[in-house]
BAFI-3210 file (N, C-alpha, C; in Angstrom, 3 decimals, decimal comma, padded with zeros to 6 digits):
// residues 310
n [1|2|3|4|5|6|7|8|9|10|11|12|13|14|15|16|17|18|19|20|21|22|23|24|25|26|27|28|29|30|31|32|33|34|35|36|37|38|39|40|41|42|43|44|45|46|47|48|49|50|51|52|53|54|55|56|57|58|59|60|61|62|63|64|65|66|67|68|69|70|71|72|73|74|75|76|77|78|79|80|81|82|83|84|85|86|87|88|89|90|91|92|93|94|95|96|97|98|99|100|101|102|103|104|105|106|107|108|109|110|111|112|113|114|115|116|117|118|119|120|121|122|123|124|125|126|127|128|129|130|131|132|133|134|135|136|137|138|139|140|141|142|143|144|145|146|147|148|149|150|151|152|153|154|155|156|157|158|159|160|161|162|163|164|165|166|167|168|169|170|171|172|173|174|175|176|177|178|179|180|181|182|183|184|185|186|187|188|189|190|191|192|193|194|195|196|197|198|199|200|201|202|203|204|205|206|207|208|209|210|211|212|213|214|215|216|217|218|219|220|221|222|223|224|225|226|227|228|229|230|231|232|233|234|235|236|237|238|239|240|241|242|243|244|245|246|247|248|249|250|251|252|253|254|255|256|257|258|259|260|261|262|263|264|265|266|267|268|269|270|271|272|273|274|275|276|277|278|279|280|281|282|283|284|285|286|287|288|289|290|291|292|293|294|295|296|297|298|299|300|301|302|303|304|305|306|307|308|309|310]
n.u [080,840|082,790|081,185|080,628|083,200|083,678|081,723|082,630|085,065|084,179|082,882|085,035|086,459|084,664|084,595|087,167|087,101|085,023|084,608|083,522|081,307|081,585|079,920|076,676|074,074|071,387|068,322|067,236|065,681|063,659|063,443|061,304|060,573|062,289|064,764|067,876|070,640|073,115|074,687|075,412|076,804|077,041|077,719|075,289|073,481|071,916|072,550|070,879|070,745|069,586|069,841|069,030|068,096|068,709|068,201|067,886|068,286|067,633|069,005|068,598|066,834|067,322|065,588|063,431|063,999|064,047|063,042|064,705|065,061|064,879|066,721|066,819|068,532|069,388|071,325|072,942|073,629|076,687|078,320|078,615|079,813|080,674|081,386|082,315|079,664|078,485|078,724|077,845|078,982|078,508|078,964|078,937|079,087|078,296|078,256|079,794|080,931|079,421|079,228|077,077|075,336|074,597|072,839|070,830|069,434|067,150|065,029|065,123|065,809|066,581|069,446|072,082|074,694|077,045|079,817|082,811|084,101|084,893|083,682|083,284|083,729|084,205|086,296|087,288|089,812|090,420|090,562|090,914|089,699|089,259|088,708|087,695|087,736|086,567|087,628|089,623|091,267|092,511|091,470|092,875|091,713|091,621|089,730|089,748|088,929|086,213|083,291|084,766|086,890|090,054|091,898|094,433|096,005|096,077|096,017|096,889|095,283|094,242|092,915|090,390|089,334|087,945|087,476|088,813|091,102|092,201|095,048|097,110|100,646|099,740|097,710|095,600|094,361|091,909|092,071|091,310|093,191|094,345|095,693|096,726|099,204|099,730|101,943|101,436|102,861|103,763|101,165|100,680|102,115|101,543|102,774|102,848|103,163|102,945|101,175|100,715|099,863|098,309|094,891|091,874|089,045|088,468|086,614|086,104|087,503|089,142|091,011|093,129|095,348|098,398|097,230|095,413|092,162|090,374|087,610|086,873|084,894|083,587|085,647|087,565|090,309|093,457|096,034|099,334|100,638|102,873|105,194|104,495|105,143|105,455|103,112|101,902|100,196|098,434|096,303|093,361|089,958|087,014|083,798|080,192|078,607|078,775|081,008|079,991|080,562|082,816|083,647|085,374|086,065|087,501|089,101|087,266|085,873|083,429|081,401|079,649|077,258|075,205|072,418|073,284|073,443|075,145|078,402|080,353|083,647|086,445|089,476|091,839|094,155|095,249|096,063|094,728|091,696|088,505|085,165|082,585|079,879|076,649|074,387|071,386|069,031|065,861|065,951|068,147|071,332|072,966|074,798|076,784|077,395|079,434|079,410|080,116|078,127|076,584|075,234|074,576|072,441|072,154|069,475|068,690|065,894|064,237|064,634|066,208|068,137|068,776|071,073|071,882|075,081|076,946]
n.v [-154,651|-153,331|-151,283|-149,900|-149,023|-147,354|-145,389|-144,268|-143,243|-141,276|-139,565|-138,666|-137,274|-135,216|-133,891|-132,929|-131,056|-129,190|-126,802|-127,033|-125,190|-124,543|-123,065|-122,049|-120,703|-118,565|-116,730|-114,109|-111,751|-109,472|-106,258|-103,901|-101,307|-099,176|-097,681|-098,953|-098,290|-098,178|-099,744|-100,134|-101,534|-101,276|-101,553|-102,911|-101,531|-100,835|-099,053|-097,770|-096,320|-094,012|-091,593|-089,294|-089,906|-091,373|-094,306|-095,682|-098,663|-100,871|-104,022|-105,648|-107,694|-109,753|-111,003|-109,345|-106,407|-103,082|-099,876|-096,980|-094,275|-091,708|-089,823|-086,848|-085,543|-082,563|-082,392|-084,475|-087,725|-089,299|-091,153|-092,985|-093,268|-094,682|-094,212|-095,688|-096,151|-093,741|-091,599|-090,432|-090,147|-088,273|-088,090|-085,728|-084,458|-081,941|-079,561|-080,933|-082,944|-084,034|-084,244|-086,260|-086,804|-089,985|-090,464|-088,655|-089,772|-091,082|-089,406|-088,398|-086,210|-083,313|-083,209|-081,010|-079,096|-077,472|-077,221|-077,238|-079,733|-081,316|-084,286|-087,622|-090,294|-092,408|-093,819|-095,577|-096,074|-097,219|-094,383|-092,640|-090,887|-091,096|-089,056|-088,943|-087,061|-086,746|-084,756|-083,456|-084,708|-086,559|-086,203|-086,465|-087,168|-086,689|-088,272|-088,652|-086,947|-087,217|-085,612|-083,466|-082,511|-082,957|-081,830|-083,490|-083,677|-083,119|-084,993|-084,424|-085,576|-085,535|-086,966|-088,220|-090,129|-093,259|-095,406|-096,546|-097,902|-097,883|-098,980|-098,960|-098,786|-097,582|-096,162|-097,499|-096,778|-096,354|-094,567|-092,500|-093,543|-095,840|-098,137|-096,706|-096,022|-094,736|-093,506|-093,337|-093,222|-091,068|-089,310|-086,662|-085,864|-087,213|-089,313|-089,740|-092,720|-092,926|-093,785|-097,033|-099,219|-099,516|-099,212|-099,070|-099,402|-100,015|-100,102|-100,752|-102,003|-104,285|-105,272|-107,904|-109,058|-109,165|-108,895|-107,207|-107,016|-106,344|-104,963|-104,784|-103,926|-106,871|-108,330|-109,846|-108,957|-109,778|-108,464|-108,658|-106,807|-106,632|-105,255|-102,108|-100,169|-101,628|-103,278|-106,560|-108,316|-111,180|-112,837|-113,345|-113,331|-114,102|-112,814|-113,432|-111,196|-107,570|-106,300|-104,772|-104,174|-104,973|-107,001|-108,244|-110,895|-112,947|-114,408|-114,828|-113,714|-111,458|-110,896|-108,524|-108,654|-107,318|-108,026|-110,567|-111,421|-112,433|-113,610|-115,869|-116,387|-118,381|-117,055|-117,732|-118,806|-116,833|-117,553|-119,796|-119,800|-120,665|-121,353|-120,859|-120,309|-118,981|-116,227|-116,005|-113,876|-112,499|-109,882|-107,033|-106,738|-104,141|-103,305|-104,350|-105,473|-107,066|-108,489|-109,706|-112,493|-112,035|-111,132|-108,269|-107,001|-104,521|-103,509|-101,536|-099,753|-101,740|-102,321|-103,944|-106,787|-109,274|-111,833|-114,761|-116,042|-118,458]
n.w [013,021|011,503|010,576|012,953|013,667|011,504|011,954|014,367|013,492|011,652|013,439|014,982|013,035|012,439|014,913|014,965|012,998|013,530|016,019|019,389|021,266|024,612|026,121|027,226|025,324|025,283|024,740|026,888|027,225|025,324|024,327|023,127|023,371|023,096|020,970|019,629|018,311|019,187|021,985|025,459|028,454|031,977|035,412|036,155|034,593|031,503|028,571|025,967|022,773|020,243|017,639|018,987|021,543|024,771|026,481|029,691|031,419|034,132|034,879|037,055|037,372|034,914|033,210|033,032|032,221|033,530|032,724|033,694|033,101|030,541|028,193|026,310|023,539|021,979|020,105|017,652|018,807|019,045|020,396|023,513|026,903|030,108|033,652|036,609|037,408|038,045|036,303|033,088|029,837|026,986|023,586|021,015|017,751|017,357|019,365|021,321|024,205|027,284|030,848|032,780|035,729|036,875|038,924|038,501|036,484|037,121|036,936|034,413|031,635|029,636|027,588|027,920|026,373|027,499|027,565|025,595|024,085|021,395|019,837|018,469|018,902|021,663|024,175|027,099|029,543|032,574|034,621|032,577|029,859|026,408|023,701|020,483|017,489|014,234|012,610|013,944|016,008|018,863|022,137|025,368|028,455|031,916|034,297|036,986|038,930|039,110|038,334|037,629|035,073|033,540|030,954|029,497|027,162|023,581|020,726|017,495|014,790|011,804|009,849|009,777|012,041|012,541|014,270|017,409|019,869|023,198|024,760|027,070|026,788|024,358|021,724|019,323|016,205|013,587|010,661|007,752|006,088|007,132|009,583|012,574|014,986|018,253|020,594|023,972|026,301|027,868|028,751|028,525|026,376|023,685|021,036|017,606|015,734|013,107|009,993|010,024|008,589|005,528|004,981|003,382|003,591|006,239|009,281|011,979|015,075|017,394|020,262|021,329|023,444|021,781|019,355|016,873|015,792|012,878|011,199|007,861|005,492|004,270|005,197|007,719|009,470|010,899|012,845|013,999|016,586|018,118|017,657|017,501|015,567|013,301|012,286|011,541|009,089|009,764|009,379|007,400|006,947|005,237|005,593|005,574|005,501|005,698|008,146|011,065|013,718|016,419|019,236|022,111|024,384|026,793|024,932|022,950|020,006|019,037|016,382|014,666|012,199|010,887|009,000|008,957|011,522|014,507|014,862|016,720|017,568|018,338|019,183|020,324|019,233|016,846|014,319|013,727|013,836|015,323|014,641|016,928|017,664|016,650|016,375|014,996|013,575|012,488|011,989|011,530|013,258|014,918|016,832|019,677|023,003|025,396|028,523|031,788|032,108|029,908|026,680|024,912|022,506|020,068|018,190|016,444|015,222|016,068|018,718|021,540|022,738|025,275|025,789|027,545|028,252|029,135]
ca.u [082,040|083,366|080,278|080,828|084,494|083,511|080,949|083,522|086,032|083,479|082,653|086,318|086,773|083,782|085,033|088,426|086,829|084,127|084,808|082,312|081,221|081,237|079,041|075,251|073,589|069,947|067,742|066,556|064,673|063,599|062,820|060,923|060,050|063,286|065,645|069,251|071,658|074,325|074,304|076,489|076,425|077,964|077,144|073,896|072,644|072,058|072,331|070,526|070,507|069,530|070,547|068,613|067,650|069,391|067,334|068,671|067,543|068,227|068,803|068,629|066,188|067,663|064,438|062,495|064,677|063,157|063,551|064,868|064,912|065,216|067,303|066,732|069,642|069,089|072,404|073,072|074,486|077,639|078,842|078,462|080,724|080,308|082,474|082,030|078,248|078,044|078,782|077,597|079,605|077,812|079,733|078,205|079,979|077,684|079,687|080,527|080,468|079,054|079,098|075,752|075,276|073,636|071,816|069,718|068,766|065,869|063,978|065,205|065,888|067,165|070,899|072,639|076,110|077,611|081,265|083,182|085,107|084,270|084,000|082,271|084,023|084,726|086,712|087,820|090,689|090,551|089,982|091,291|088,740|089,818|087,637|088,179|086,940|086,983|088,293|090,570|092,243|092,104|091,707|093,116|091,092|091,707|088,434|089,912|088,223|084,767|082,678|085,791|087,684|091,314|092,419|095,873|096,657|095,343|096,836|096,330|095,195|093,174|092,507|089,137|089,369|086,687|087,372|090,112|091,137|093,315|095,655|098,339|101,011|099,480|096,389|095,534|093,205|091,684|091,690|090,942|094,269|094,681|095,926|097,641|099,606|100,153|102,608|100,915|103,617|103,544|099,865|100,700|102,814|101,411|103,641|102,364|104,118|102,656|100,225|101,548|099,393|097,274|093,606|090,955|087,645|088,359|085,688|086,015|088,613|089,164|092,362|093,243|096,778|099,177|096,512|094,345|091,193|089,817|086,556|087,032|083,873|083,279|086,899|088,064|091,762|094,180|097,382|100,197|101,158|103,934|105,967|103,455|105,580|105,464|102,077|102,008|098,952|098,659|095,113|092,275|088,813|085,886|082,501|079,047|078,035|079,681|081,257|079,570|081,124|083,573|083,907|086,161|086,082|087,971|089,573|086,152|085,605|082,017|081,397|078,308|077,175|073,960|071,401|073,918|073,434|076,396|079,242|081,267|084,817|087,561|090,685|092,974|095,246|094,762|096,425|093,819|090,458|087,476|083,790|081,975|078,432|076,036|073,059|070,672|067,765|065,177|066,170|069,586|072,024|073,822|075,854|076,844|078,291|079,571|079,846|079,734|077,651|075,524|075,463|073,542|072,375|071,425|068,732|068,175|064,512|063,512|064,866|067,448|067,976|069,781|071,327|072,781|076,158|077,800]
ca.v [-154,126|-152,347|-150,131|-149,156|-148,338|-146,280|-144,333|-143,614|-142,476|-140,099|-138,674|-138,041|-136,312|-134,061|-133,160|-132,250|-129,955|-128,206|-126,517|-127,132|-124,118|-125,106|-122,138|-122,154|-119,450|-118,480|-115,396|-113,823|-110,689|-108,680|-104,984|-103,220|-099,981|-098,145|-098,019|-099,199|-098,388|-098,389|-100,294|-100,264|-102,077|-100,988|-101,442|-103,391|-100,637|-100,897|-097,764|-097,941|-094,993|-093,699|-090,336|-088,198|-090,361|-092,420|-094,971|-096,358|-099,782|-101,730|-105,459|-106,380|-108,920|-109,762|-111,483|-108,239|-105,125|-101,993|-098,592|-096,020|-092,904|-091,438|-088,507|-086,301|-084,686|-081,744|-082,614|-085,897|-088,518|-090,102|-092,258|-092,807|-094,022|-094,549|-094,294|-096,076|-096,155|-092,423|-090,588|-090,810|-089,219|-088,277|-087,398|-085,213|-083,627|-080,616|-079,645|-081,244|-084,003|-083,454|-085,186|-086,297|-087,670|-091,069|-090,334|-087,865|-090,496|-091,607|-088,460|-088,122|-084,778|-082,902|-083,095|-079,739|-079,198|-076,151|-077,188|-077,493|-080,730|-081,957|-085,702|-088,536|-091,644|-092,410|-095,053|-095,290|-097,047|-096,718|-093,052|-091,816|-090,893|-090,684|-088,518|-088,772|-086,260|-087,103|-083,664|-082,712|-085,547|-087,281|-085,571|-087,371|-086,458|-087,351|-088,218|-089,104|-086,017|-087,409|-084,717|-082,513|-083,083|-082,284|-082,141|-083,730|-083,359|-083,360|-085,544|-083,963|-086,624|-084,869|-087,755|-088,941|-091,326|-094,009|-096,198|-096,658|-098,600|-097,475|-100,078|-098,300|-097,398|-097,220|-096,069|-097,987|-096,121|-096,444|-093,308|-092,652|-094,176|-097,160|-098,373|-095,732|-096,267|-093,541|-093,802|-092,477|-093,473|-089,797|-088,911|-085,224|-085,651|-088,386|-089,288|-090,580|-093,633|-092,901|-094,751|-098,230|-100,191|-098,870|-099,899|-098,053|-099,588|-100,499|-099,265|-101,087|-102,835|-104,779|-105,733|-109,051|-109,297|-108,493|-109,003|-106,269|-107,534|-105,202|-105,204|-103,975|-104,488|-108,247|-108,993|-109,790|-108,968|-109,883|-107,918|-108,755|-105,461|-106,721|-104,064|-101,189|-099,449|-102,546|-104,316|-107,614|-109,014|-112,606|-113,629|-112,660|-114,235|-113,500|-113,010|-113,452|-109,860|-106,508|-106,264|-103,481|-103,929|-106,084|-106,978|-109,424|-111,254|-114,317|-115,010|-115,006|-112,522|-111,334|-110,164|-108,070|-108,761|-106,767|-109,066|-111,865|-111,741|-112,342|-114,802|-115,978|-117,103|-118,571|-116,486|-118,039|-118,851|-116,033|-118,188|-120,918|-119,467|-121,703|-120,885|-121,463|-120,186|-117,912|-115,740|-115,663|-113,194|-112,069|-108,442|-106,764|-106,352|-102,987|-103,130|-105,434|-105,340|-108,329|-108,241|-110,767|-113,661|-111,542|-110,475|-107,264|-106,733|-103,345|-103,912|-100,363|-099,361|-102,905|-102,457|-104,615|-108,114|-109,830|-113,268|-115,320|-116,783|-118,933]
ca.w [013,670|010,598|010,534|014,196|013,562|010,537|012,614|015,328|012,707|011,138|014,572|015,329|011,984|012,636|016,099|014,654|012,066|014,117|017,437|020,205|022,251|025,915|026,819|026,901|024,761|025,058|024,881|028,145|027,124|024,097|024,677|021,891|023,692|022,801|019,861|020,071|017,275|019,979|023,283|026,426|029,757|033,081|036,759|036,119|033,795|030,048|027,906|024,567|022,213|018,822|017,376|019,863|022,857|025,525|027,436|030,723|031,984|035,149|034,641|038,318|036,895|033,491|032,449|032,895|032,395|033,905|032,300|034,781|032,618|029,146|027,975|024,951|023,142|020,793|019,149|017,312|019,691|018,290|021,198|024,954|027,756|031,515|034,629|037,998|037,731|038,484|035,269|031,711|028,910|025,709|022,549|019,874|016,946|017,206|019,157|022,543|025,109|028,572|031,951|033,392|036,903|036,698|039,961|037,973|035,417|037,567|036,558|032,985|031,351|028,364|027,676|027,478|026,011|027,763|027,436|024,216|023,709|020,242|019,750|017,952|019,375|023,021|024,817|028,433|030,171|033,944|034,796|031,433|028,760|025,124|022,871|019,112|016,569|012,868|011,898|014,773|016,675|020,067|023,436|026,487|029,574|033,221|034,983|038,372|039,798|039,011|037,359|037,230|034,004|033,252|029,635|029,590|025,897|022,347|019,654|016,231|013,758|011,061|008,695|009,928|012,886|012,462|015,491|018,060|021,144|024,056|025,502|027,503|026,462|022,961|021,111|017,949|015,597|012,149|010,022|006,346|005,343|007,635|011,005|013,155|016,373|018,977|021,860|025,037|027,528|028,559|028,229|028,262|025,113|022,804|019,859|016,508|015,113|011,681|009,436|010,050|007,608|004,731|004,861|002,891|003,962|007,621|010,051|013,400|015,540|018,773|020,588|022,214|023,579|020,745|018,088|016,553|014,822|012,151|010,230|006,645|004,611|004,667|005,567|009,088|009,386|012,165|012,790|015,169|016,867|019,124|017,319|017,010|014,373|012,157|012,400|010,538|008,763|009,986|009,042|006,704|006,840|004,533|006,226|004,664|005,474|006,128|009,592|011,600|015,043|017,001|020,672|022,467|025,801|027,074|023,680|022,030|019,209|018,687|015,112|014,302|010,743|010,368|008,746|009,163|012,947|015,256|014,831|017,854|017,081|019,265|018,582|021,194|018,259|015,712|013,060|013,525|014,533|015,293|014,819|018,110|017,747|015,874|016,729|013,778|013,806|011,258|011,908|011,583|014,493|014,631|017,827|020,659|024,152|026,113|029,900|032,720|031,357|029,033|025,399|024,666|021,078|019,618|016,990|015,753|015,532|016,595|020,156|021,934|023,340|026,181|025,750|028,548|027,597|030,239]
c.u [082,685|082,516|080,460|082,136|084,418|082,760|081,813|084,534|085,407|083,250|083,936|086,721|085,944|084,229|086,324|088,210|086,038|084,399|083,472|082,344|080,768|080,391|077,613|074,742|072,078|069,435|067,010|065,427|064,787|062,793|062,572|060,526|061,060|064,167|067,081|070,161|073,041|073,884|075,541|075,932|077,486|077,179|075,662|072,950|072,973|071,702|072,093|070,248|070,334|070,183|070,206|068,171|068,604|068,394|068,194|067,802|068,343|067,971|069,037|067,931|066,373|066,524|063,443|063,211|063,668|063,778|063,565|064,638|065,235|065,730|067,137|067,923|069,254|070,148|072,536|074,059|075,377|078,105|078,598|079,490|080,336|081,546|081,897|080,559|077,702|077,934|078,544|078,188|078,959|078,629|078,807|079,163|079,386|077,290|080,420|080,172|080,252|078,879|077,707|075,792|074,210|072,540|070,603|068,942|067,393|064,723|063,975|065,240|066,400|068,671|071,328|074,142|076,801|079,119|081,669|084,378|084,476|084,638|082,899|082,579|084,662|085,249|087,372|088,720|090,997|089,868|090,367|090,272|089,429|088,658|088,201|087,189|087,463|087,822|089,391|091,630|091,664|092,474|091,917|092,728|091,179|090,387|088,543|089,239|086,719|084,190|083,644|086,707|088,943|091,818|093,937|096,597|095,691|096,323|096,177|096,429|093,999|092,641|091,351|089,203|087,985|086,432|088,758|089,976|092,363|093,778|097,044|099,525|100,759|097,988|096,531|094,246|093,135|091,326|091,415|091,990|094,623|094,848|097,030|097,950|100,119|100,744|102,112|101,599|103,555|102,258|099,743|101,344|102,726|102,234|103,096|103,491|103,844|101,549|100,995|101,103|098,227|096,048|092,573|089,563|087,461|087,503|085,662|087,169|088,423|090,548|092,307|094,720|097,556|098,513|095,423|093,465|090,474|088,738|086,709|086,082|083,463|084,519|087,237|089,577|092,362|095,606|098,107|100,841|102,172|104,930|104,997|103,846|105,483|104,409|102,153|100,661|099,189|097,453|094,099|091,161|087,660|084,582|081,383|078,442|079,083|079,790|080,944|080,235|081,840|083,677|084,639|086,157|086,518|088,350|088,444|085,885|084,148|081,927|079,957|078,231|075,855|072,898|071,979|074,002|074,780|077,128|080,207|082,414|085,863|088,838|091,889|094,252|094,786|095,113|095,513|092,553|089,448|086,110|083,151|080,455|077,962|074,726|072,408|069,324|067,144|065,315|067,664|070,078|073,003|074,997|075,733|077,743|078,271|080,113|079,291|079,328|076,547|076,072|074,289|073,593|071,570|070,802|068,110|066,769|063,701|063,772|066,195|067,136|069,090|069,854|072,199|073,809|077,150|078,099]
c.v [-153,029|-151,082|-149,265|-148,368|-147,164|-145,098|-143,554|-142,733|-141,197|-139,084|-137,939|-136,997|-135,047|-133,221|-132,402|-131,044|-128,841|-128,046|-126,604|-126,031|-124,717|-124,153|-122,268|-120,786|-119,491|-117,079|-115,261|-112,819|-109,976|-107,428|-104,195|-101,770|-098,858|-098,620|-098,181|-099,411|-098,523|-098,875|-100,468|-100,858|-101,719|-100,904|-101,797|-102,460|-100,811|-099,530|-098,041|-096,566|-095,017|-092,328|-089,241|-088,620|-091,399|-092,985|-095,769|-097,416|-100,448|-103,177|-106,232|-107,722|-108,949|-110,275|-110,364|-106,909|-104,003|-100,660|-097,606|-094,587|-092,840|-090,012|-088,106|-085,400|-083,878|-081,893|-084,101|-086,616|-089,407|-091,320|-091,947|-093,667|-093,767|-094,649|-094,580|-096,016|-094,820|-091,407|-091,196|-089,733|-089,379|-087,478|-086,981|-084,355|-082,264|-080,022|-080,277|-082,576|-083,396|-084,552|-085,092|-087,244|-088,734|-091,015|-089,570|-088,597|-091,011|-090,655|-088,206|-086,631|-084,562|-082,762|-081,744|-079,897|-077,855|-076,070|-077,690|-078,431|-081,574|-083,437|-086,518|-090,001|-091,545|-093,798|-094,681|-096,436|-096,537|-095,374|-092,100|-092,003|-090,361|-090,282|-088,234|-087,958|-086,495|-086,018|-082,984|-083,590|-086,261|-086,464|-086,661|-086,634|-087,293|-087,153|-088,582|-088,166|-086,134|-086,501|-083,626|-083,159|-082,253|-082,752|-082,274|-083,344|-083,596|-083,844|-085,173|-085,051|-086,258|-085,677|-088,687|-090,224|-091,981|-094,832|-096,284|-097,413|-098,107|-098,676|-099,609|-099,253|-096,992|-096,995|-096,626|-097,458|-096,426|-095,057|-093,559|-093,401|-095,569|-097,212|-097,452|-096,143|-094,969|-093,967|-092,814|-092,797|-092,260|-089,223|-087,410|-084,901|-086,901|-088,211|-090,246|-091,456|-093,778|-093,854|-096,038|-099,321|-099,562|-099,772|-098,858|-098,183|-100,122|-099,546|-099,564|-102,003|-103,236|-105,361|-106,886|-109,420|-108,495|-108,550|-107,938|-106,912|-106,348|-105,684|-104,248|-104,527|-105,864|-109,006|-108,766|-109,981|-109,050|-109,383|-108,204|-107,396|-105,509|-105,584|-103,056|-100,419|-100,303|-103,638|-105,292|-108,281|-110,518|-113,466|-112,752|-113,661|-113,479|-113,851|-113,005|-112,069|-108,846|-106,495|-104,865|-103,148|-105,185|-105,892|-108,269|-109,633|-112,716|-115,075|-115,385|-113,676|-112,549|-110,387|-109,823|-107,945|-108,237|-107,832|-110,471|-112,266|-111,517|-113,679|-114,741|-116,899|-117,206|-118,083|-116,683|-118,129|-118,080|-116,617|-119,362|-120,677|-120,596|-121,081|-121,628|-121,445|-119,045|-117,497|-115,283|-115,049|-112,834|-110,571|-108,162|-106,401|-105,239|-102,856|-104,232|-105,016|-106,667|-108,025|-109,328|-112,009|-113,277|-111,016|-109,535|-106,888|-105,473|-103,623|-102,725|-100,018|-100,508|-103,138|-103,114|-105,924|-108,392|-111,336|-113,643|-116,172|-117,223|-120,418]
c.w [012,811|010,551|011,777|014,152|012,600|011,148|013,590|014,606|012,164|012,242|014,948|014,303|012,154|013,819|015,834|013,758|012,745|015,605|018,161|021,256|023,573|026,745|026,295|026,474|024,608|025,383|026,208|027,977|025,788|024,404|023,401|022,115|023,475|021,660|020,361|018,856|017,910|021,348|024,155|027,717|030,775|034,375|036,785|035,375|032,313|029,482|026,429|023,980|020,709|018,654|018,378|021,255|023,439|026,526|028,406|031,393|033,097|034,767|035,940|038,132|035,382|032,621|032,173|033,156|032,654|033,504|033,464|034,320|031,140|029,037|026,517|024,697|021,910|019,718|018,850|018,229|018,834|019,078|022,664|025,680|029,203|032,395|035,998|038,377|038,185|037,357|033,899|030,817|027,545|024,709|021,423|019,058|016,660|018,560|020,321|023,166|026,479|029,609|032,557|034,579|036,704|037,752|039,443|036,895|035,830|037,258|035,055|032,732|029,942|028,560|027,119|027,256|026,230|027,562|026,067|024,109|022,614|020,209|019,122|018,259|020,747|023,381|026,136|028,874|031,569|034,072|033,667|030,313|027,503|024,216|021,483|018,302|015,163|012,208|012,707|015,414|017,880|021,298|024,479|027,755|030,842|033,956|036,461|039,361|039,730|037,947|036,913|036,205|033,798|031,892|029,716|028,306|024,748|021,293|018,331|015,176|012,890|009,887|009,024|010,720|012,891|013,716|016,104|019,373|021,900|024,864|025,907|027,380|025,009|022,725|019,696|017,338|014,108|011,639|008,545|005,534|005,855|009,138|011,506|014,591|016,986|020,312|022,915|026,371|028,437|027,991|028,005|026,922|024,232|021,539|018,805|015,980|013,621|011,284|009,199|009,073|006,853|004,595|004,464|003,502|005,384|008,446|011,546|013,787|016,992|019,015|021,581|022,318|022,560|019,378|017,991|015,485|014,197|011,185|009,065|005,588|005,111|005,143|007,042|009,030|010,786|011,961|014,102|015,379|018,008|018,921|016,704|015,753|013,116|012,332|011,230|010,328|008,860|009,605|008,329|006,443|006,193|005,244|005,178|004,482|005,909|007,652|010,120|012,924|015,520|018,504|021,018|023,970|025,916|025,805|022,728|021,330|018,764|017,488|014,747|012,791|010,183|010,211|008,857|010,614|013,603|015,156|016,012|017,453|018,185|018,575|019,502|020,369|017,033|014,358|012,728|014,338|014,381|015,524|015,989|018,072|016,851|016,519|015,426|014,136|012,458|011,043|012,053|012,983|014,149|015,596|018,866|021,814|024,899|027,496|030,802|031,912|030,387|027,719|025,169|023,183|020,811|018,261|016,261|016,187|016,123|018,079|020,480|022,657|024,329|025,953|026,939|027,820|028,660|030,092]
res [m|k|r|r|l|l|s|i|l|c|l|l|i|c|l|s|i|f|a|i|d|n|k|f|l|h|q|l|a|y|i|k|t|s|q|a|y|s|i|r|f|a|e|d|l|v|y|a|n|n|q|n|y|i|w|v|y|s|i|f|n|a|w|q|p|k|m|k|a|a|f|f|s|p|n|p|i|e|d|i|e|t|l|t|g|k|y|l|y|v|a|s|n|e|p|t|n|q|v|i|l|i|d|s|l|y|t|g|s|r|i|f|f|p|q|s|i|v|g|d|k|l|t|r|e|g|s|i|l|y|v|a|d|r|y|r|g|i|d|i|i|d|l|s|g|g|s|t|r|e|l|l|s|t|f|s|e|k|w|g|i|k|d|f|v|a|s|y|p|y|i|f|a|l|n|d|f|g|l|v|a|v|d|i|t|d|q|s|y|p|v|s|l|g|v|n|y|e|l|i|d|a|t|c|l|a|k|n|g|n|t|i|w|i|g|a|g|k|n|l|l|a|f|n|v|y|e|p|k|k|p|t|l|i|s|q|i|r|m|t|n|e|i|l|s|l|d|i|k|d|n|r|l|f|i|v|l|g|r|g|g|v|k|i|v|d|v|t|n|p|l|k|t|e|d|l|n|n|i|f|l|t|i|p|v|y|d|l|d|v|a|n|d|y|i|f|l|g|l|g|k|e|g|w|m|i|y|e|y|r]
***
């Protein structure tokens, strides 16, 4: 009887210490025929790219993704973004980004850069595209006209933007000095709120409610940005490997750790995070996208993977 009570007590202690992931995680497909240092998913299409190529796959059958087309870029590809399953935006810092109709992806082609909007990081919120350039600032572009683009404004931020997220009415960005907040209530006249927190080695970020999660070397930092002018550091967690990328969905933070794989953390309470799951591979993970019930992993020269997560 005592032994049974002791066993039950040990079980309860374990359950109180370790969170249990109620989602099922397993690999669906591994594609080795293209490289993926960056990966995106939208409208049942996966976009995998290296410095000079973009490969487009349909995952109508997630077990057997089918390549639809490949694009070659003479300029180094820095980032990509999509809109409504019709347009693909490619950012290159030598020297432009350009709109490509996805309908033409079925034939594949060479990417030309006839228009001059410099950029190396892209993010989209609704029909507004934000294009960041490390040496110039952030362009705010209205895409509601489809392939017709209207430049609404340019925010001059010349201190090397590394990553940023748009969450109206603010942009939160990492530059060479730290975390920057920009008020975009009037997108024609963005207003800088200054460098709000000094961070030297921060490279990536993700936003969940009033919390900004930042990867700085091996440190995962959480800031409360309820008052954007005065972000407050509320949590700091040491990872086993350098943090390369972050993504968030349904209060789950996905942390890309290179050769350390991917760590999935419950951040419902940022003051008390809980480890939920891990993806361990024998090869490094460089990027990740999470959408619907899938996790897409960019594995560099080794290709890319799809995991079901539901």
